[in-house]
N, C-alpha and C positions, 0 to 999 in steps of 0.2 A: 122305712118299713123294711123289714127282714125277706129277702128273698136269696137264692140258692147262687152262689157265686161260682162261677165256671171255673173248673181245674184249670191251671195252665198248661197240663197237658193235653188238655182235650182243644185248646186255644190255639197251641202250636199245630197240631193235628189238622184241624179241621182250616186252618188259613194257610197254612204249607210253611211255616215261619222257619227262619235258618237257625235259630236258637228259643228256648223258652222263655215265654213273657215274663214279667215280674209284676206281681199284682201291687197296686198302690193303694187304693181305697173304693169304698160303696158310696153312693149318693143317691138318694131315691131310688129307682130302679136301675140304676146304672154301677156298673162296677168298672173300675178304670185300671189299666196294665201300664206299664213300659214294654215297649218292644223294641226289636230291632229289624229294618227293612234291609233289602237284599243288599244295599251301599253300605250296611254297617251303621246307619245312622238310627239315633232313639225317635220313636214317635210314641204317641199317647194312643192307647186303644182302648176303645169304648164297645161295652158290649150291656145294651139294654136290654133290661128282663121282659119278657112279653108273658103277661099270665094267660093259663090256658081259658080259653074261652067256651065256658059251659052255659053261662049264664050273660043275660042280655047287660047286666051290669060289668060282667068280665069282657064281654066283646067291645065296649064304650071304652072300658079303659086301656085295652089292647089297642083298639084304633087310635084312642086318643096318644099314645105313646108312640106309635108309630107316626102320627100326622105332626108330631113335634119335632120328631127326629129328621124326617122329612123337611119340614121347615128349616133346622137348624143346618144343615147339608145344603140347602138352598141358598141359603143367605151367605153361607160360607164360599160355595162356588161363585157367586156374584162377587166376592171378592171387595166389597166397598172400600176398604180401608186396610193399609198395613200395619194397622194398630188392633187388627182382630187376629186370632188363631187362624192357621191356614190348615187345609185338609191333607191327609197323609196318603200313604200308597195304598193302604185298604179299601174298596170301594165299598158301600153300604150294602149289605146282602144278609138274608135271614139265614140262621145256622141253629141247628139242633143238637143241643149240649148237655150230655149229664141228664137226657129225659124232657130238658125245657128248651122252648124257643126264643132266641136272642137275636137282635140287630145289631151287627158288628161295623164297625167302621173306625178309621185313626185318623188322627190330627196330628200335627207337629207338636214336638215336645219341648216344651219352654223351661229352660234353667232361670233360676230367680227365686223372688222372695215373693208369697201372696202378701197382697197389701194388709191383711189381719195383722201379720207379723211385725209389721210399723205401728200397731195402733199401742201406745205407751212407751213408744221405745224410747230410747234415751241414749244420747241426746234427742229430741223430736226431730222431725222431718224439716228442712229448710225452707224458706219462701219458695225459692226457686223449684224444689222439689214439688211442692203442692200447686206450684203455679203451672207446671207442665204436665202434673196429672190432670188437674181440671180442664186445660188446653185440650188435653189427648180424650179427655171424657166427652166433651162438648162437640169435638171435631166427631166422633165414632158415632154420636146420636145423630148430629147431620147426615154423615154418609148413609146410616143404616135408614134414616127415616126418606132419602132419596130414592131408596130401593122398595120404601112401604114398609118397613118393619120397625117394631119396638122390640127393646132388648127386652124388659121386663126383669130382670135379675141383675143389675147393677149394684153392687157391694164391694167390699175390700177382699173379699174372699176370692172374687171372680177376675180380678186384675193382679198381673204378675208384673213387679218390677225385675226387668231383665238386667240392667246396668247395660245397655246397648245404648249407644248415642242417637242411633237411628230409628230405634224403637223403644224408648225407654218404659214404656209401658203398653202391656197387650190384654186386651179383654177378651176372656175365656166364656165358653157355655152359653150357646145360643138357644139351649135345649127347650126353655119357654119362651122363645122370640116370637112375637105376634106379628102376622101378615096383616095390615090394614086392608079393609075393604075384602079381605076373604071369608073364608068360613072357618069358624073354629067348634071342633065338637067339645061338649062341655058335659059335666057331671051336675050343673047347678053348684048353689055357694059362690065363693070368691074367686077371685082369679088367682093361676097358681103364682108362684113368688116367695119370696122371702119376706116375711111380716116385719121385721126389723127393718126393712129398706121400702116397704111399701109407701105410696103417695096416701095421704087421708082420702082422697075420694076413692080410691079403689078399695075401701073398706066399707063402702055404702052399697045399698042395694042395687043402685042406678050404675054401677061403675062401667057399665059398658058404654052407656053414653058419655062416658068422661076419660077416654084412653086414647092420649095422645102425647106427642112428644114431650110434655110437660111431666109426664109421669116419670119418664127417664130422667128428665132436667132436676126432679127432685132426688131421684135416687142417686144421681151423678152429685149434686150437691151435697148431700148428706156423707155419701162417702168421702167427700174431701173434709167436712167436718168433724167425721170421726177420727179420719186420720190425721188431721193435723192437731185436734184438741186432746186427742187419746180418751176420749170419752163418747157415749152414745147418747145422745140429748133425752131420748123417750124410755131406754131400756139400758141403764148404765150396770144393772145386774140383773142377774136370771131372775125372771118372776112368771106370772102366768101370762098365755098369750091374751086374754081379756085385759089385765092391766097395762099390758103394750099396747095394744090396738087403742084403749083409753087416751094414753097418754099421746100417741099419735094423733088422734083426732082433736083433743082440747089440751094439751100442754103446749106451752110458748117456749122453744129452747132459748137459754141464753144466747147471746150473741159470740160469734164466733171471736170476736175482739177482746172478749172477756178472758178469753184462754191463752190467745196469741197477740199478745199487745207487741210481739216485735213484726207483726204482718201491716203492709199499709192498710188503714182503713177503708178505702175504696173496694179492695180485695175483697174483705170480710163481709161487708155489704151486700155484693154479688153473691155470694154464698149464702148469707142470711134469706137474702131475695129468693133465692132458688128452692129454699125449703118451707116456703110460705104455706101456710094451710090451703088456701083457696087458689086453684090454678090459674083464676085471673089477675090474681096480687105477684104472680112468678113473671118470666117474659112471655112475651105473647109470640117472638120469635128467636131463633137462634142467633139470628145476625145481630140481633141487639145485646144479646150476653156476650158475643165477641168483640163488638165496639165498645162496650163496656170495659172490657178486660184489656182491649188495646188501649185503652187509656190510662191502666196502672201501670207505671215505671217498674220494670222487671228489676 
């Protein structure tokens, strides 16, 4: 969606920053900048656009955006895992910039590559790298579920490969994280998220009855499959959303082993199981995933 991007001069003045921030990219209703804090350290500054609420629909959208940001901040404040991005020095506050309202806050700025840059990489990622990635994602899903959250947007773009041995992969963007057993404002239709990484059950009318950790497990398995194989099993090329959704619901992906014969077959079978169409055919508990993974030789 197109929305007004706050000027860096306005951001600096409103927040009292020691230097001008640098605009990086837009995303949805969000503008992201790189800023320096008082200690001279880089942070990622987020400005979430809040539309003027002159109609009931606009009020609902605005309330929805604020609620999502609060869920993300609450989850990051709980800090269940070192493999989640951390909050920065700018606390969440409303600001009026250039005639519009924004909710602004900061997170740590991570150096490294988003995993979408690994897709199709030559040479391809090694088994050790892919195994570590999968272990990290499974641990994150477990840690988030223990505080009652689903991430809902696990995908290569939201994972940073840091190159740090203690934090080799870090998951970003809890902007559409879902608080289980909480309340969520909705405009109807399907859940928010990235279609290409949505579990099949989320594309059905009764999706609200089927949201549990297995949705994140599916997205984690699909992320690993795409990064390891270099291709997306349901959307290998640009096409209509309808065509992608149809493939997600009906098409059976090629086994991961058909792309990565150098990987242990037992590991490929775990990934294949995680992206089964029916949630009941995936894993019933995350402990079972970790148990099977532990049987695969490094």
